[in-house]
N, C-alpha and C positions, 0 to 999 in steps of 0.2 A: 669465317668466310667459306663459301661453297666452292669446291673445285669443279670446274666445268670441263667437259670433254673438248677435244680439239676439233675445230671445223675451219674450213677454208675461209679466209677473210673475205667479206662481202656476201657470203652465202645467205645471211639472214638480214641484209641491209633493209629490205622493204618492210620489215617489222618495226624498224626504229620509228619512234614518235607516234605509234598507233595505240589504240586502247580498245578493249572489249571486242565487239564483233568485227570491227575493222582490223584489229590485231589478229583475230582468228583467220580472217580471209587472207591476210598477208602471210601468215604462217603456212597456210595451205599452198599458196603460190610458190613458196620457197622449196617445199618438199614433195609436191604432188608428182612431178616428173621423175620416174625411176624405171629401172629395168624390170620387166614382168618375168617372173621366174616360173618354171614348170612345177606344178604341184607335186608330182611324183618324184621330182629331183630334190625336194627340200632337204632330205638327210645329207645330200652332198654339200649343201650350203651350211647346214647346221653344224657340220664338223668343224667349221671355222667360227661359228657364232655362239654355239650352245654346248660347249664341252668345258669341263673344269680345267683350269690352267695347270693343275698338278696331276700327276699320274696316280692311279689307284691299283695296287698290286701289279705294277708295271704296265698298265694299260690306261688308255684314255677313257673318260667316263662322261656319259651324256649328262647335261645339266637339266634335270627334269624338275620343273617347278610344281608338278602335280602330285609327286609322291617322294618317299624317302628310299625308294628302291635303288640298289646299286646296278646301274645299266652300263655295262662296259662295251667298249669297241675293241675287240681282240685284234691282235696284229695281223691275223690272217683273214680279217673280215673287211669288206667294203662298208661304208656307212649304211647302205640299204640292207645289207646282210645282217649287220648288227641290229638294225631296227626290227627285222623279222625275228631274229633269234631271241630278242628281249621282249617280244610281244608289245611293241610300242606303236603309238599312233601319231599322226600329224594333226595336232589339235588347234582349232580356231578358238581364240579367246572370246571373240564375238562370233557366235554361231553363224555358220553360212546360211542356215535356213531363215535367218532374220531379214535377209535382203533378196530372197527368192523373187524372180520375175518371170512369169509364164513358165514356171517349173524349172527355170535355169538358175544355177547358183554360180556358174563359172564365167559369166559374161563380164565381171568386174575384176580388176587387178586385186581387189581385196581378197579374192579367193586364195591367192598364193603370196600375199604380202607378208614378209618376214616380221613385220611389226604386229601382225595379228595371229601368227602361228608359232607354236613352240612344240618341241618334242614332249610327248606325254606317255605315261603309263596307261595301257589300254583299259585297265579296270577303272581307274580314276576318270578317264575320258568317258567311259560308258555311264558312270554315275552322274557326271556333269550334264550330259545330254545337251539341251538347248536352254538351260535355265539361266537367268540373269545372275550377276554378282550380287552378293549381299551378306549380311550377318545372319548366321543360322541360329534359330531358337532351339529346335529339337532335331539333332542329326538322325538321318536315316542311312548315312554313309559317312565314315570317318576313318581315314587310313593313317592318321597321325600327322598328316601334312595338310590335307584339305578336307572340307566337309560339305555335305549336301543335306538339305533338310528345309523345314518350314522357316519362313523369314520372320525376323523380329518385326514388331509393329512399326509401320511407316516405311518399310523397305520392300523391295521385290516388284513393285509396279503392277501388282495384281497376279503375279505368278504364284502357283501353289508352293514351289520350292525355289531355293536360291543356292548358288555355289559360293563358298567362302574359301579363298586360298589361305595358305599359311601366312602368319603375320609378316615374316621376312620377305614375302613376295607381293604383299598387297600394293605397295608403291609401284613395283614393276608393272603389275597388271593395270593399275590406275593410269600410268603414263602411256601404256599401250592403248587403252580405251580413249584417252584424250586425243591421241594421234588419229585413231579411227574416226572419232567424232569431228575431227578437223579435216582430214584428207577425203573422207567419204561421207561428208555431211549431206550430199545430194542423193544418196541411195534411197530407194523406195522401201522404207522399213516395214516389213510385214508384221514383225513382232515389235511392239513399242513399249516393252517393259522398261527399258532404259533410255530409249530415243524418242524424240518428238516426231510425229508423223509429218509427211509432206515437206521435209527439209526445213522445218521451222527453226528459227533462232530460239533458244541457244543450242539446238541439236540434242543435247542431253537433257533429260528431265531433271527437275530440281532435286528430288530425293537422290538421284543417281550422282549428279556432280557434287552435291554436298558430301555424300559418302566417299566418293573417290578422292576429293580434296583432302578429307580427313585421313584417308589411307596414305596419300602421298606425303602428308605432313609427318605422320607417325613413322613411315618407312621412307626416309629420304633417299635420293639417288646414291646408288652404291658403285663401287669400282666395277662390279660385274656389269652393270648397265652401261657404264662409260666404255668399257672394253667392247661390249656387244654393239654399241652405237657405232664405233669405229669399224668393227668387222662387218656389220650389215651394210654400211656405206660402200665397202669394197665389193660386196657381193651384189647388192641391189641398186646402189647408186644414190641413195638418199638417207637422211638422218631423222631421228626423232627429236624435234625441237624441245619437247617437254623434258628430255634428259639433258640437253645442252643448257637449258634455262629452267631450273627447278621451280622458279616462281611464275613461269609463263601461265600456267593454269589459273593461278590466283588473279592475274590481270584479266583473264577472259571470263572466268566463272566465279572467282572467289573473293577474297578480302581486299583485292587491289583494283577492282573494276573501275574505281574513280580515278585511278592514276594512269599516267602515260608511260608506256613501256620504252625505256631507254637502254639500249644494249650495253653501253659503257657503265651503267649503274648496276648491272646484274651481278649476283654473286656475293653481295655484301650483307644482305639481310634475308633471312628465311622465316616465313610465317610459322609460328609454333602451332602445335596441335590444339584444337579446342578441347579443353579439359573440364569445362563446367558451363554453367549458364552465363550468357553475356552480362557483364556488369560494368558500370562506371562508378568508381569509388571516389573520384574527385573531378569536378567540384560536387558539392552536395546542395540539394534544394534549400534555398534560404541564404546561401552565401552571397556576398556582395563584392563587386569589383569597383573600386573608387578611382576615378581618373584625376581627382584633384581639381585644380583650377586651370582654365584655359581662356585665352582671349577669343572674342567672337571672330569667327572666320579662320582661326588657326586650328591646327590638328595636333592633338596629343594622343599617344598610344599607350596601351597597357596590355600585359600578357596574362591570360587565364591558363592555369595549370590543369590539364586534363589527364586523368589516369584511368585506363580501361583495360579490360582483358576479355578474351573469348568472344569478342564481337564477331558477328557473322555477316554483317552488311555495313555500309557506310553510316556514320553518325551524322545526322542532319542538324543544322543550326538555323534558328529563326529568331529575329528580334521583334518583340511586340511592344506596344505602348505608344502614347502620343508623341514621344520624342524619339521614336525608333530610327528616324532618318539620320539622326546625329551620331548614332553608334553603328559602325560598320565592321563586322568581322572580315578578316582577310580572305576567308573561303566560306562557302555555303554548306559544305559537307566535308568530312574527313574520312578517308578510307579506313576500313577495319584493319587492314594490314599495317597502316601507319601507326595506329593506336596499339595494336596487339604486340608490336615488336619493340616498343620503347617503354621505359619506365615512366617517363613524363613527357607529354606533348604540350608545347606552349603555343596557345592560340593568340595571335595578335589582333586586338580590336582597336579601331581608330575612333576617337571622339572629336567631332568637328561641330562645335555649337554655332547656330545661326541666329541666336537671340540671347539676350542677357538673362541671368538667373540660374536656378537649379534645374537640372534635367535628369530624368530617370527613364529607364526602359528595362525590359526583361528579356534575357537571352534564354531560349529554350533549347535543350539538347535532347534529341529523340532518335528513334529508329535504332540502327545498329544491331537489331535482333533482340533488344531489351525485352524481357518478358512482360506480358500483360499491357503492352503499350506504354510502358514506363517512360517518363521524361524527367529531366532535371531543369530547374529554373534558377537562374542567377540574376540578381539585380545589378544593373549598371548605373553608376552615379557620376555626375559631373557638374561643375559650376562654371558658368561663363561670365567673364568680366570684360569691361571695355578694353579696347586695344590700348596698351600703355604708350604714353609719349615719353620717350627717353632722351635725355640730354647727352651731348657729346662730352666725353671725359677729357681731362688734360693729363697726359703722361709726363712724368717727371724723370729726371736723371737717375740712373741706378745708384744704389748705395752699397756699402760693404763689398766694393769691387776688389777682389783679390784671387789670384790663381784661377780655379775653375768655378768660382762662386760669385754671385752678385744678387742683389734684390731689386726687382722691378717695382716701380712705384707709380701711383696715379691718384688723381683726386677721387674722393668719395662721391658716389652718385647722389644728387639732391633728392631723388625719389626712391621709393621702395624698389629694390631689385632682388632677383633670386640669386644671382652670382655674377662674377666677372669672367670674361674670356680674354686671355692674353694671346695675341698672334705673334709668335716668336719666329723670326726669319733669320736664317744664316746664309752667308755668302762665301762660297768657296770657288775662287776663280770665276768662271762664267756660269756656275751652277747655283741655283737658289733653292733652298729647302725650307719648308715651314711646318709648324705644328701649333695646334691650339691647346692651350693649357687653361684649366679652370681654377678659380680662386674664390673663396667666400668673403675675403676682405680685400682692401685696396692696396695690396702688395703681394708679391710672390717671390719666394726664394728659388733661384736657379743654381743647381749644384753640378751641372755637367757641361759647363762652358769650356770651350777651347780658347785659351787666351790669345792664340795666334790667328783666330778666325773672327772676322767682322760679323756682328749680328745686330739686329734691331728689334724693337717691339712696339706694337700698338695695342690698345685696350678698348674693349666694348663691354657694356653692361647688358644683362639679359633679364627679361621679365616676361613670364608666360609664353616663352618661346620666341619673343620678339627681341631684336638686338638694337642697341643704340648705334648712332653713327660712329665710325672709327675715330679714335683719338689721333693726335699728332704722333709721328714716329720719333722714337728715341734711339740713337745709335749707341751701342755698347762698345766702347773703344777697345782696340786690341792692346796687348801688353806693350807692343812697340810704340803705339801712339801715346800710351800712358806715360812711357818713359821719355817722350819728346823726341823720338828718333824720326818720326814722319813729320815733315813740315807741311806737306800737302794733304789736306783732308779729302778722301776719295768721295766720288759721287756713286751712290748705290741706287739701283733700280729695283723697286718692290712691286711686282705685278699683283693685281687683284681681279675682281670679277669683270670689270668693264674697262680696264686700262692699266695704268701703272702710276706709281708715286715716285717722285725724285726725292731721295734722301741725301742731304748733305748739310754741312755746317756753313751758314752764310749763304753766299750766292755763287752760282756756277755760270760759266759763259755760254752753256747751251748743250742740248742733247738732240741727236738726229735719229729718226726711226725709218727703217727700210723694210719693204716686204721681201718675200723670198725671190722675187724677180730682180731685186736690186734697186727697185724704184723708191725714191725718197718720198715718204708720205707725211712726214711731220718734222718740223724743226722748231724746237722750243725757244731758241734765243736765250738771252740771259734770264735766269730764273732763280728763285730762292728754294731752299729745302722745304720738303713736305708739299710741293706742288703736285697736283694730280692732273693727269691727262687721260682723256677717254679715247678708246679705239674700238672698232668692231671686232667680232670674232676672227681669229686668224693666227698666223705665226709671224713673228716680227724679230728683226735684229736691231738692237739699240746700241748706239755708240756715242762717245763724247770725248772731247779732248782731255777731260779730267777723270775719265773712267779708266780703270786699270786694263780692261779689255772689253770687247763687245759682249753683249748679253742677248741670248735668245729667249723670248717669252712666248707662251702659248695661251691664247685667250679663248675659252669655250663659249 
């Protein structure tokens, strides 16, 4: 689990439920407003945001991400005096010349935004110039921390050289650039090595955000960044959401663009680095997913196991073939993040036949960054039979009744069935609890009975997802009634989908039903056990002279 920095509750609420460009717009609205600082006063602010937490030789030390130089703040120096004596610069990570307008670079708060400026060794700053970030192929400058030189193929956006920071700070710079591309996405970019012109979505060019995402994955949010986030908020009045939410960039530019950003779900999963070519190792082409038999008009589902890694974009799904309408996956695409971060992803596919006979279709899995337009084909197979006509069963008295054990019994179905379902109901004062139990044969052993609690059971058969009408109800007597202590057999109310069934031995003098306003809406009069009464949806109170106490039922 990722540790996230502390932010004021509600600060990011507008981001909740958004995705992709709408999420980026919401993030901008959360952090755009901030205090504009004076450029020349930056060392005074950096003394709180960019110094090591521990002393070095008894003095504080600037945290310079551009070099390994020991840059001290002596006890007799002000921050600006230290800057001068150490030959340090105020360095823009995104060069200020990139947003020049009519020769002016100071017109925008980006000029002194702490999320774009860091204390820097002057020599490294001079080597960096206004080059874009990127991996260096052949260095022309290397101070043991950062490098400048020709870009590796596919990087640099057309620039002759690129600047590559130390591995330990690549994530820091990536999250700063994500911030800049979010808060200042409307700047007139003069140099478009990394940024799209004219404020076009997605602001960052594809090669740039792909590289920065990888840097952020390999160098996750550190305690340094969390501490700096809190300190910058105190000085400037805003935070960097890409530090508070390490996966935010994935939802905007990366592997989670098909997912909705939910604040309460953040911090549980982090996208791993892309370490090789995108691949799907399961399923494989030629594999089949058999749904078995289903009744016409009924739905059965099956799960397809998908195993993938290093995907860079969503994996798309498409069903082909004459019977394709009968096979429906739960989603049309799966985000790369969801697949890269789990060992196995289970895709649910529903089969709803509309005609009798055998049905087949082909599920294609493609995109995801798979090389060479690769795709995987899985055959979907199902067979549709007529809707079965199932007879009501007859439930019999329990046998082997002793202590916490009994065996429920019922008649064997006259037709072929898949299994039986026993609806076991227990009655504790005015509370009714039920559970459905499955059996392959026409009996079921119950071993957790409470001999002091009344219970009953009904039985249904199941075939192809269809259920027979319910059987009669059988009361399992309590220990007291077995011993003959109770002379009066109680009346039990068993609710179901559309009303309730009266369970009793013999005949009862009547049951009355009231709504929550106390109005009597039904009086059964004298009735026998296993009588069913229909009611509309609602909440009801049921009472009767032979009931131990009133019962509340809720019908949906």
